[in-house]
N, CA, C, O and the ligand as a Tripos MOL2 file, in Angstrom:
@<TRIPOS>MOLECULE
protein
  253   251    64     0     0
PROTEIN
NO_CHARGES

@<TRIPOS>ATOM
      1 N         -34.4900  172.4950 -104.3000 N.3       1 MET1
      2 CA        -35.8350  173.0800 -104.3210 C.3       1 MET1
      3 C         -36.8980  172.0010 -104.4870 C.2       1 MET1
      4 O         -36.7200  171.0380 -105.2340 O.2       1 MET1
      5 N         -37.9770  172.1800 -103.7940 N.am      2 ALA2
      6 CA        -39.1160  171.2810 -103.9780 C.3       2 ALA2
      7 C         -40.1440  171.9990 -104.8540 C.2       2 ALA2
      8 O         -40.1500  173.2260 -104.9540 O.2       2 ALA2
      9 N         -40.9920  171.2240 -105.4700 N.am      3 ILE3
     10 CA        -42.0340  171.8130 -106.3060 C.3       3 ILE3
     11 C         -43.3800  171.6640 -105.5910 C.2       3 ILE3
     12 O         -43.7660  170.5800 -105.1530 O.2       3 ILE3
     13 N         -44.0560  172.7680 -105.4980 N.am      4 ASP4
     14 CA        -45.4240  172.7590 -104.9890 C.3       4 ASP4
     15 C         -46.2790  171.9760 -105.9880 C.2       4 ASP4
     16 O         -46.4460  172.4060 -107.1290 O.2       4 ASP4
     17 N         -46.8250  170.8210 -105.5630 N.am      5 PRO5
     18 CA        -47.5330  169.9790 -106.5340 C.3       5 PRO5
     19 C         -48.8590  170.5780 -107.0000 C.2       5 PRO5
     20 O         -49.4540  170.1000 -107.9660 O.2       5 PRO5
     21 N         -49.3080  171.6010 -106.3290 N.am      6 VAL6
     22 CA        -50.5920  172.1940 -106.7020 C.3       6 VAL6
     23 C         -50.4180  173.2560 -107.7850 C.2       6 VAL6
     24 O         -51.1180  173.2360 -108.7980 O.2       6 VAL6
     25 N         -49.4930  174.1770 -107.5700 N.am      7 CYS7
     26 CA        -49.3600  175.2820 -108.5190 C.3       7 CYS7
     27 C         -48.0720  175.2190 -109.3250 C.2       7 CYS7
     28 O         -47.9210  175.9590 -110.2980 O.2       7 CYS7
     29 N         -47.1320  174.3430 -108.9380 N.am      8 GLY8
     30 CA        -45.9080  174.1970 -109.7090 C.3       8 GLY8
     31 C         -44.8070  175.1650 -109.3270 C.2       8 GLY8
     32 O         -43.7450  175.1740 -109.9500 O.2       8 GLY8
     33 N         -45.0460  175.9760 -108.3180 N.am      9 MET9
     34 CA        -44.0160  176.9140 -107.8780 C.3       9 MET9
     35 C         -42.9000  176.1880 -107.1490 C.2       9 MET9
     36 O         -43.1260  175.1510 -106.5260 O.2       9 MET9
     37 N         -41.6930  176.7370 -107.2300 N.am     10 GLU10
     38 CA        -40.5960  176.1840 -106.4580 C.3      10 GLU10
     39 C         -40.7190  176.6550 -105.0230 C.2      10 GLU10
     40 O         -40.9840  177.8270 -104.7540 O.2      10 GLU10
     41 N         -40.5200  175.7040 -104.0900 N.am     11 VAL11
     42 CA        -40.6120  176.0210 -102.6750 C.3      11 VAL11
     43 C         -39.3230  175.5510 -102.0120 C.2      11 VAL11
     44 O         -38.8720  174.4290 -102.2420 O.2      11 VAL11
     45 N         -38.7360  176.4060 -101.1950 N.am     12 ASP12
     46 CA        -37.5440  176.0220 -100.4610 C.3      12 ASP12
     47 C         -37.9650  175.2070  -99.2420 C.2      12 ASP12
     48 O         -38.6110  175.7400  -98.3400 O.2      12 ASP12
     49 N         -37.6120  173.9280  -99.2030 N.am     13 PRO13
     50 CA        -38.0530  173.0780  -98.0900 C.3      13 PRO13
     51 C         -37.6070  173.6070  -96.7340 C.2      13 PRO13
     52 O         -38.2870  173.4000  -95.7290 O.2      13 PRO13
     53 N         -36.4670  174.2900  -96.7070 N.am     14 LYS14
     54 CA        -35.9740  174.8050  -95.4280 C.3      14 LYS14
     55 C         -36.8260  175.9670  -94.9360 C.2      14 LYS14
     56 O         -36.9160  176.2110  -93.7330 O.2      14 LYS14
     57 N         -37.4410  176.6720  -95.8530 N.am     15 ALA15
     58 CA        -38.2290  177.8410  -95.4860 C.3      15 ALA15
     59 C         -39.7300  177.5750  -95.5400 C.2      15 ALA15
     60 O         -40.5360  178.4090  -95.1270 O.2      15 ALA15
     61 N         -40.0910  176.4110  -96.0500 N.am     16 ALA16
     62 CA        -41.5080  176.1300  -96.2700 C.3      16 ALA16
     63 C         -42.2810  176.0670  -94.9570 C.2      16 ALA16
     64 O         -41.8740  175.3880  -94.0150 O.2      16 ALA16
     65 N         -43.3800  176.7690  -94.9110 N.am     17 GLN17
     66 CA        -44.2380  176.7230  -93.7260 C.3      17 GLN17
     67 C         -45.3830  175.7630  -93.9210 C.2      17 GLN17
     68 O         -46.0470  175.3690  -92.9620 O.2      17 GLN17
     69 N         -45.6150  175.3850  -95.1630 N.am     18 PHE18
     70 CA        -46.7730  174.5570  -95.4570 C.3      18 PHE18
     71 C         -46.3070  173.2600  -96.0870 C.2      18 PHE18
     72 O         -45.7220  173.2580  -97.1700 O.2      18 PHE18
     73 N         -46.5660  172.1740  -95.4160 N.am     19 LYS19
     74 CA        -46.1910  170.8830  -95.9770 C.3      19 LYS19
     75 C         -47.1940  169.8290  -95.5610 C.2      19 LYS19
     76 O         -47.9130  169.9640  -94.5710 O.2      19 LYS19
     77 N         -47.2120  168.7670  -96.3630 N.am     20 SER20
     78 CA        -48.1120  167.6550  -96.0820 C.3      20 SER20
     79 C         -47.3660  166.3590  -96.2880 C.2      20 SER20
     80 O         -46.5290  166.2410  -97.1830 O.2      20 SER20
     81 N         -47.6750  165.3940  -95.4580 N.am     21 LEU21
     82 CA        -47.1150  164.0660  -95.6390 C.3      21 LEU21
     83 C         -48.1830  163.2060  -96.2940 C.2      21 LEU21
     84 O         -49.2900  163.0570  -95.7760 O.2      21 LEU21
     85 N         -47.8360  162.6530  -97.4240 N.am     22 TYR22
     86 CA        -48.8010  161.8020  -98.1230 C.3      22 TYR22
     87 C         -48.0860  160.5770  -98.6480 C.2      22 TYR22
     88 O         -47.1050  160.6890  -99.3830 O.2      22 TYR22
     89 N         -48.5710  159.4190  -98.2750 N.am     23 LYS23
     90 CA        -47.9670  158.1500  -98.6870 C.3      23 LYS23
     91 C         -46.4590  158.1200  -98.4450 C.2      23 LYS23
     92 O         -45.6900  157.6510  -99.2830 O.2      23 LYS23
     93 N         -46.0520  158.6340  -97.2760 N.am     24 GLY24
     94 CA        -44.6480  158.5520  -96.8980 C.3      24 GLY24
     95 C         -43.7420  159.5750  -97.5570 C.2      24 GLY24
     96 O         -42.5260  159.5310  -97.3720 O.2      24 GLY24
     97 N         -44.3120  160.4940  -98.3250 N.am     25 LYS25
     98 CA        -43.5090  161.5120  -98.9870 C.3      25 LYS25
     99 C         -43.9830  162.8790  -98.5160 C.2      25 LYS25
    100 O         -45.1770  163.1030  -98.3150 O.2      25 LYS25
    101 N         -43.0310  163.7860  -98.3450 N.am     26 VAL26
    102 CA        -43.3970  165.1220  -97.8900 C.3      26 VAL26
    103 C         -43.5390  166.0410  -99.0950 C.2      26 VAL26
    104 O         -42.6810  166.0680  -99.9770 O.2      26 VAL26
    105 N         -44.6260  166.7880  -99.1180 N.am     27 TYR27
    106 CA        -44.8640  167.7510 -100.1880 C.3      27 TYR27
    107 C         -44.8710  169.1460  -99.5840 C.2      27 TYR27
    108 O         -45.3850  169.3650  -98.4880 O.2      27 TYR27
    109 N         -44.2930  170.0800 -100.3210 N.am     28 TYR28
    110 CA        -44.1860  171.4500  -99.8320 C.3      28 TYR28
    111 C         -45.0710  172.3680 -100.6520 C.2      28 TYR28
    112 O         -45.2800  172.1620 -101.8470 O.2      28 TYR28
    113 N         -45.5840  173.3820  -99.9790 N.am     29 PHE29
    114 CA        -46.5260  174.2860 -100.6460 C.3      29 PHE29
    115 C         -46.1370  175.7350 -100.4080 C.2      29 PHE29
    116 O         -45.5340  176.0770  -99.3910 O.2      29 PHE29
    117 N         -46.4920  176.5730 -101.3600 N.am     30 CYS30
    118 CA        -46.1560  177.9930 -101.2620 C.3      30 CYS30
    119 C         -47.1120  178.7070 -100.3310 C.2      30 CYS30
    120 O         -46.7870  179.7680  -99.7970 O.2      30 CYS30
    121 N         -48.2900  178.1350 -100.1300 N.am     31 SER31
    122 CA        -49.2940  178.8300  -99.3380 C.3      31 SER31
    123 C         -50.2480  177.8230  -98.7130 C.2      31 SER31
    124 O         -50.3000  176.6570  -99.1050 O.2      31 SER31
    125 N         -50.9960  178.3000  -97.7360 N.am     32 ARG32
    126 CA        -51.9800  177.4630  -97.0830 C.3      32 ARG32
    127 C         -53.0480  177.0240  -98.0830 C.2      32 ARG32
    128 O         -53.5800  175.9150  -98.0230 O.2      32 ARG32
    129 N         -53.3330  177.9290  -98.9900 N.am     33 HIS33
    130 CA        -54.3300  177.6410 -100.0120 C.3      33 HIS33
    131 C         -53.9510  176.3790 -100.7970 C.2      33 HIS33
    132 O         -54.7830  175.5030 -101.0330 O.2      33 HIS33
    133 N         -52.6810  176.3080 -101.1920 N.am     34 CYS34
    134 CA        -52.2250  175.1550 -101.9670 C.3      34 CYS34
    135 C         -52.2240  173.8980 -101.1060 C.2      34 CYS34
    136 O         -52.6000  172.8240 -101.5760 O.2      34 CYS34
    137 N         -51.8100  174.0230  -99.8670 N.am     35 LYS35
    138 CA        -51.8050  172.8640  -98.9830 C.3      35 LYS35
    139 C         -53.2190  172.3290  -98.7900 C.2      35 LYS35
    140 O         -53.4400  171.1190  -98.8340 O.2      35 LYS35
    141 N         -54.1580  173.2140  -98.5800 N.am     36 GLU36
    142 CA        -55.5410  172.7780  -98.3700 C.3      36 GLU36
    143 C         -56.0960  172.1090  -99.6180 C.2      36 GLU36
    144 O         -56.8260  171.1220  -99.5340 O.2      36 GLU36
    145 N         -55.7470  172.6480 -100.7590 N.am     37 ALA37
    146 CA        -56.2090  172.0500 -102.0140 C.3      37 ALA37
    147 C         -55.6410  170.6480 -102.1630 C.2      37 ALA37
    148 O         -56.3400  169.7240 -102.5780 O.2      37 ALA37
    149 N         -54.3770  170.5010 -101.8250 N.am     38 PHE38
    150 CA        -53.7320  169.1920 -101.9300 C.3      38 PHE38
    151 C         -54.3430  168.2160 -100.9290 C.2      38 PHE38
    152 O         -54.6550  167.0770 -101.2740 O.2      38 PHE38
    153 N         -54.5080  168.6670  -99.7000 N.am     39 ASP39
    154 CA        -55.0670  167.7950  -98.6490 C.3      39 ASP39
    155 C         -56.4590  167.3000  -99.0190 C.2      39 ASP39
    156 O         -56.8570  166.1960  -98.6470 O.2      39 ASP39
    157 N         -57.1840  168.1150  -99.7430 N.am     40 LYS40
    158 CA        -58.5480  167.7650 -100.1210 C.3      40 LYS40
    159 C         -58.5610  166.6420 -101.1480 C.2      40 LYS40
    160 O         -59.4200  165.7600 -101.1140 O.2      40 LYS40
    161 N         -57.5900  166.6870 -102.0660 N.am     41 ASP41
    162 CA        -57.5950  165.7200 -103.1630 C.3      41 ASP41
    163 C         -56.1740  165.4540 -103.6680 C.2      41 ASP41
    164 O         -55.8300  165.8230 -104.7910 O.2      41 ASP41
    165 N         -55.3510  164.8110 -102.8310 N.am     42 PRO42
    166 CA        -53.9420  164.6170 -103.1920 C.3      42 PRO42
    167 C         -53.7710  163.8530 -104.5040 C.2      42 PRO42
    168 O         -52.9070  164.1850 -105.3150 O.2      42 PRO42
    169 N         -54.5870  162.8430 -104.7030 N.am     43 GLU43
    170 CA        -54.4330  162.0210 -105.9040 C.3      43 GLU43
    171 C         -54.6080  162.8460 -107.1770 C.2      43 GLU43
    172 O         -53.9430  162.6060 -108.1850 O.2      43 GLU43
    173 N         -55.4960  163.8010 -107.1130 N.am     44 TYR44
    174 CA        -55.7350  164.6250 -108.2920 C.3      44 TYR44
    175 C         -54.4550  165.3330 -108.7210 C.2      44 TYR44
    176 O         -54.0900  165.3200 -109.8970 O.2      44 TYR44
    177 N         -53.7790  165.9480 -107.7600 N.am     45 TYR45
    178 CA        -52.5800  166.7180 -108.0980 C.3      45 TYR45
    179 C         -51.4120  165.8270 -108.4540 C.2      45 TYR45
    180 O         -50.5790  166.1890 -109.2850 O.2      45 TYR45
    181 N         -51.3460  164.6510 -107.8220 N.am     46 LEU46
    182 CA        -50.2580  163.7380 -108.1490 C.3      46 LEU46
    183 C         -50.4790  163.1090 -109.5160 C.2      46 LEU46
    184 O         -49.5190  162.7350 -110.1890 O.2      46 LEU46
    185 N         -51.7060  162.9920 -109.9220 N.am     47 THR47
    186 CA        -52.0130  162.3970 -111.2190 C.3      47 THR47
    187 C         -51.9150  163.4230 -112.3400 C.2      47 THR47
    188 O         -51.3740  163.1450 -113.4100 O.2      47 THR47
    189 N         -52.4460  164.6100 -112.0780 N.am     48 HIS48
    190 CA        -52.5110  165.5980 -113.1450 C.3      48 HIS48
    191 C         -51.3450  166.5760 -113.1500 C.2      48 HIS48
    192 O         -51.1030  167.2600 -114.1450 O.2      48 HIS48
    193 N         -50.6280  166.6400 -112.0430 N.am     49 GLY49
    194 CA        -49.5410  167.6000 -111.9570 C.3      49 GLY49
    195 C         -50.0790  168.9800 -111.6320 C.2      49 GLY49
    196 O         -51.2870  169.1780 -111.5040 O.2      49 GLY49
    197 N         -49.1580  169.9380 -111.5010 N.am     50 PRO50
    198 CA        -49.5730  171.2950 -111.1390 C.3      50 PRO50
    199 C         -50.5430  171.8550 -112.1710 C.2      50 PRO50
    200 O         -50.3670  171.6800 -113.3770 O.2      50 PRO50
    201 N         -51.5520  172.5210 -111.6750 N.am     51 VAL51
    202 CA        -52.5710  173.0520 -112.5710 C.3      51 VAL51
    203 C         -52.4480  174.5620 -112.7570 C.2      51 VAL51
    204 O         -53.0900  175.1320 -113.6380 O.2      51 VAL51
    205 N         -51.6320  175.2080 -111.9360 N.am     52 GLY52
    206 CA        -51.5070  176.6580 -112.0680 C.3      52 GLY52
    207 C         -52.7280  177.3440 -111.4870 C.2      52 GLY52
    208 O         -53.7040  177.6240 -112.1830 O.2      52 GLY52
    209 N         -52.6460  177.6010 -110.2160 N.am     53 MET53
    210 CA        -53.7700  178.2420 -109.5590 C.3      53 MET53
    211 C         -53.8700  179.6950 -110.0120 C.2      53 MET53
    212 O         -52.8560  180.3420 -110.2730 O.2      53 MET53
    213 N         -55.0870  180.1950 -110.1010 N.am     54 PRO54
    214 CA        -55.2710  181.5710 -110.5700 C.3      54 PRO54
    215 C         -54.6480  182.6110 -109.6520 C.2      54 PRO54
    216 O         -54.4190  183.7420 -110.0790 O.2      54 PRO54
    217 N         -54.3670  182.2550 -108.3930 N.am     55 HIS55
    218 CA        -53.8010  183.2470 -107.4860 C.3      55 HIS55
    219 C         -52.2970  183.4040 -107.6670 C.2      55 HIS55
    220 O         -51.6670  184.1920 -106.9610 O.2      55 HIS55
    221 N         -51.7100  182.6520 -108.6170 N.am     56 HIS56
    222 CA        -50.2810  182.7740 -108.8520 C.3      56 HIS56
    223 C         -50.0250  183.2940 -110.2460 C.2      56 HIS56
    224 O         -50.8030  183.0450 -111.1680 O.2      56 HIS56
    225 N         -48.9530  184.0040 -110.3930 N.am     57 GLY57
    226 CA        -48.4500  184.3560 -111.7130 C.3      57 GLY57
    227 C         -49.4170  185.2450 -112.4780 C.2      57 GLY57
    228 O         -50.5490  185.4800 -112.0540 O.2      57 GLY57
    229 N         -48.9450  185.7240 -113.5970 N.am     58 GLY58
    230 CA        -49.7920  186.5960 -114.3920 C.3      58 GLY58
    231 C         -49.9260  187.9520 -113.7340 C.2      58 GLY58
    232 O         -49.7270  188.0890 -112.5270 O.2      58 GLY58
    233 N         -50.2510  188.9200 -114.5010 N.am     59 THR59
    234 CA        -50.4050  190.2480 -113.9510 C.3      59 THR59
    235 C         -51.8890  190.4810 -113.6990 C.2      59 THR59
    236 O         -52.7310  190.0230 -114.4710 O.2      59 THR59
    237 N         -52.2070  191.1810 -112.6380 N.am     60 PRO60
    238 CA        -53.6190  191.3640 -112.2780 C.3      60 PRO60
    239 C         -54.4220  192.0810 -113.3670 C.2      60 PRO60
    240 O         -55.6310  191.8900 -113.4960 O.2      60 PRO60
    241 N         -53.7370  192.8910 -114.1290 N.am     61 ASP61
    242 CA        -54.5010  193.6690 -115.1260 C.3      61 ASP61
    243 C         -54.5630  192.9780 -116.4960 C.2      61 ASP61
    244 O         -54.9680  193.5860 -117.4870 O.2      61 ASP61
    245 N         -54.1670  191.7310 -116.5370 N.am     62 ARG62
    246 CA        -54.2320  190.9920 -117.7950 C.3      62 ARG62
    247 C         -55.7000  190.7120 -118.1350 C.2      62 ARG62
    248 O         -56.4370  190.1860 -117.3010 O.2      62 ARG62
    249 N         -56.1170  191.0530 -119.3250 N.am     63 ARG63
    250 CA        -57.5130  190.8000 -119.6790 C.3      63 ARG63
    251 C         -57.6390  189.7450 -120.7400 C.2      63 ARG63
    252 O         -58.7500  189.4130 -121.1510 O.2      63 ARG63
    253 ZN        -48.7290  176.9950 -104.5360 Zn       64 ZN64
@<TRIPOS>BOND
     1     1     2 1
     2     2     3 1
     3     3     4 2
     4     3     5 am
     5     5     6 1
     6     6     7 1
     7     7     8 2
     8     7     9 am
     9     9    10 1
    10    10    11 1
    11    11    12 2
    12    11    13 am
    13    13    14 1
    14    14    15 1
    15    15    16 2
    16    15    17 am
    17    17    18 1
    18    18    19 1
    19    19    20 2
    20    19    21 am
    21    21    22 1
    22    22    23 1
    23    23    24 2
    24    23    25 am
    25    25    26 1
    26    26    27 1
    27    27    28 2
    28    27    29 am
    29    29    30 1
    30    30    31 1
    31    31    32 2
    32    31    33 am
    33    33    34 1
    34    34    35 1
    35    35    36 2
    36    35    37 am
    37    37    38 1
    38    38    39 1
    39    39    40 2
    40    39    41 am
    41    41    42 1
    42    42    43 1
    43    43    44 2
    44    43    45 am
    45    45    46 1
    46    46    47 1
    47    47    48 2
    48    47    49 am
    49    49    50 1
    50    50    51 1
    51    51    52 2
    52    51    53 am
    53    53    54 1
    54    54    55 1
    55    55    56 2
    56    55    57 am
    57    57    58 1
    58    58    59 1
    59    59    60 2
    60    59    61 am
    61    61    62 1
    62    62    63 1
    63    63    64 2
    64    63    65 am
    65    65    66 1
    66    66    67 1
    67    67    68 2
    68    67    69 am
    69    69    70 1
    70    70    71 1
    71    71    72 2
    72    71    73 am
    73    73    74 1
    74    74    75 1
    75    75    76 2
    76    75    77 am
    77    77    78 1
    78    78    79 1
    79    79    80 2
    80    79    81 am
    81    81    82 1
    82    82    83 1
    83    83    84 2
    84    83    85 am
    85    85    86 1
    86    86    87 1
    87    87    88 2
    88    87    89 am
    89    89    90 1
    90    90    91 1
    91    91    92 2
    92    91    93 am
    93    93    94 1
    94    94    95 1
    95    95    96 2
    96    95    97 am
    97    97    98 1
    98    98    99 1
    99    99   100 2
   100    99   101 am
   101   101   102 1
   102   102   103 1
   103   103   104 2
   104   103   105 am
   105   105   106 1
   106   106   107 1
   107   107   108 2
   108   107   109 am
   109   109   110 1
   110   110   111 1
   111   111   112 2
   112   111   113 am
   113   113   114 1
   114   114   115 1
   115   115   116 2
   116   115   117 am
   117   117   118 1
   118   118   119 1
   119   119   120 2
   120   119   121 am
   121   121   122 1
   122   122   123 1
   123   123   124 2
   124   123   125 am
   125   125   126 1
   126   126   127 1
   127   127   128 2
   128   127   129 am
   129   129   130 1
   130   130   131 1
   131   131   132 2
   132   131   133 am
   133   133   134 1
   134   134   135 1
   135   135   136 2
   136   135   137 am
   137   137   138 1
   138   138   139 1
   139   139   140 2
   140   139   141 am
   141   141   142 1
   142   142   143 1
   143   143   144 2
   144   143   145 am
   145   145   146 1
   146   146   147 1
   147   147   148 2
   148   147   149 am
   149   149   150 1
   150   150   151 1
   151   151   152 2
   152   151   153 am
   153   153   154 1
   154   154   155 1
   155   155   156 2
   156   155   157 am
   157   157   158 1
   158   158   159 1
   159   159   160 2
   160   159   161 am
   161   161   162 1
   162   162   163 1
   163   163   164 2
   164   163   165 am
   165   165   166 1
   166   166   167 1
   167   167   168 2
   168   167   169 am
   169   169   170 1
   170   170   171 1
   171   171   172 2
   172   171   173 am
   173   173   174 1
   174   174   175 1
   175   175   176 2
   176   175   177 am
   177   177   178 1
   178   178   179 1
   179   179   180 2
   180   179   181 am
   181   181   182 1
   182   182   183 1
   183   183   184 2
   184   183   185 am
   185   185   186 1
   186   186   187 1
   187   187   188 2
   188   187   189 am
   189   189   190 1
   190   190   191 1
   191   191   192 2
   192   191   193 am
   193   193   194 1
   194   194   195 1
   195   195   196 2
   196   195   197 am
   197   197   198 1
   198   198   199 1
   199   199   200 2
   200   199   201 am
   201   201   202 1
   202   202   203 1
   203   203   204 2
   204   203   205 am
   205   205   206 1
   206   206   207 1
   207   207   208 2
   208   207   209 am
   209   209   210 1
   210   210   211 1
   211   211   212 2
   212   211   213 am
   213   213   214 1
   214   214   215 1
   215   215   216 2
   216   215   217 am
   217   217   218 1
   218   218   219 1
   219   219   220 2
   220   219   221 am
   221   221   222 1
   222   222   223 1
   223   223   224 2
   224   223   225 am
   225   225   226 1
   226   226   227 1
   227   227   228 2
   228   227   229 am
   229   229   230 1
   230   230   231 1
   231   231   232 2
   232   231   233 am
   233   233   234 1
   234   234   235 1
   235   235   236 2
   236   235   237 am
   237   237   238 1
   238   238   239 1
   239   239   240 2
   240   239   241 am
   241   241   242 1
   242   242   243 1
   243   243   244 2
   244   243   245 am
   245   245   246 1
   246   246   247 1
   247   247   248 2
   248   247   249 am
   249   249   250 1
   250   250   251 1
   251   251   252 2
@<TRIPOS>SUBSTRUCTURE
     1 MET1         2 RESIDUE 1 A MET
     2 ALA2         6 RESIDUE 1 A ALA
     3 ILE3        10 RESIDUE 1 A ILE
     4 ASP4        14 RESIDUE 1 A ASP
     5 PRO5        18 RESIDUE 1 A PRO
     6 VAL6        22 RESIDUE 1 A VAL
     7 CYS7        26 RESIDUE 1 A CYS
     8 GLY8        30 RESIDUE 1 A GLY
     9 MET9        34 RESIDUE 1 A MET
    10 GLU10       38 RESIDUE 1 A GLU
    11 VAL11       42 RESIDUE 1 A VAL
    12 ASP12       46 RESIDUE 1 A ASP
    13 PRO13       50 RESIDUE 1 A PRO
    14 LYS14       54 RESIDUE 1 A LYS
    15 ALA15       58 RESIDUE 1 A ALA
    16 ALA16       62 RESIDUE 1 A ALA
    17 GLN17       66 RESIDUE 1 A GLN
    18 PHE18       70 RESIDUE 1 A PHE
    19 LYS19       74 RESIDUE 1 A LYS
    20 SER20       78 RESIDUE 1 A SER
    21 LEU21       82 RESIDUE 1 A LEU
    22 TYR22       86 RESIDUE 1 A TYR
    23 LYS23       90 RESIDUE 1 A LYS
    24 GLY24       94 RESIDUE 1 A GLY
    25 LYS25       98 RESIDUE 1 A LYS
    26 VAL26      102 RESIDUE 1 A VAL
    27 TYR27      106 RESIDUE 1 A TYR
    28 TYR28      110 RESIDUE 1 A TYR
    29 PHE29      114 RESIDUE 1 A PHE
    30 CYS30      118 RESIDUE 1 A CYS
    31 SER31      122 RESIDUE 1 A SER
    32 ARG32      126 RESIDUE 1 A ARG
    33 HIS33      130 RESIDUE 1 A HIS
    34 CYS34      134 RESIDUE 1 A CYS
    35 LYS35      138 RESIDUE 1 A LYS
    36 GLU36      142 RESIDUE 1 A GLU
    37 ALA37      146 RESIDUE 1 A ALA
    38 PHE38      150 RESIDUE 1 A PHE
    39 ASP39      154 RESIDUE 1 A ASP
    40 LYS40      158 RESIDUE 1 A LYS
    41 ASP41      162 RESIDUE 1 A ASP
    42 PRO42      166 RESIDUE 1 A PRO
    43 GLU43      170 RESIDUE 1 A GLU
    44 TYR44      174 RESIDUE 1 A TYR
    45 TYR45      178 RESIDUE 1 A TYR
    46 LEU46      182 RESIDUE 1 A LEU
    47 THR47      186 RESIDUE 1 A THR
    48 HIS48      190 RESIDUE 1 A HIS
    49 GLY49      194 RESIDUE 1 A GLY
    50 PRO50      198 RESIDUE 1 A PRO
    51 VAL51      202 RESIDUE 1 A VAL
    52 GLY52      206 RESIDUE 1 A GLY
    53 MET53      210 RESIDUE 1 A MET
    54 PRO54      214 RESIDUE 1 A PRO
    55 HIS55      218 RESIDUE 1 A HIS
    56 HIS56      222 RESIDUE 1 A HIS
    57 GLY57      226 RESIDUE 1 A GLY
    58 GLY58      230 RESIDUE 1 A GLY
    59 THR59      234 RESIDUE 1 A THR
    60 PRO60      238 RESIDUE 1 A PRO
    61 ASP61      242 RESIDUE 1 A ASP
    62 ARG62      246 RESIDUE 1 A ARG
    63 ARG63      250 RESIDUE 1 A ARG
    64 ZN64       253 GROUP 0 **** ****
């Protein structure tokens, strides 16, 4: 399993539709949203690690 560097979700590289090549390494993403975020600022995610995007996890009715 690969880890989506943006949100920290596990992504199956064989099934991944969203990936980016950065500095010779391939990164996999759970969604286009995560890929676009990574493409915009790859260093941020590689430096800080997954930040947990609000569109993942948690229940919608959590207040
Ligand atoms: Zn993601």
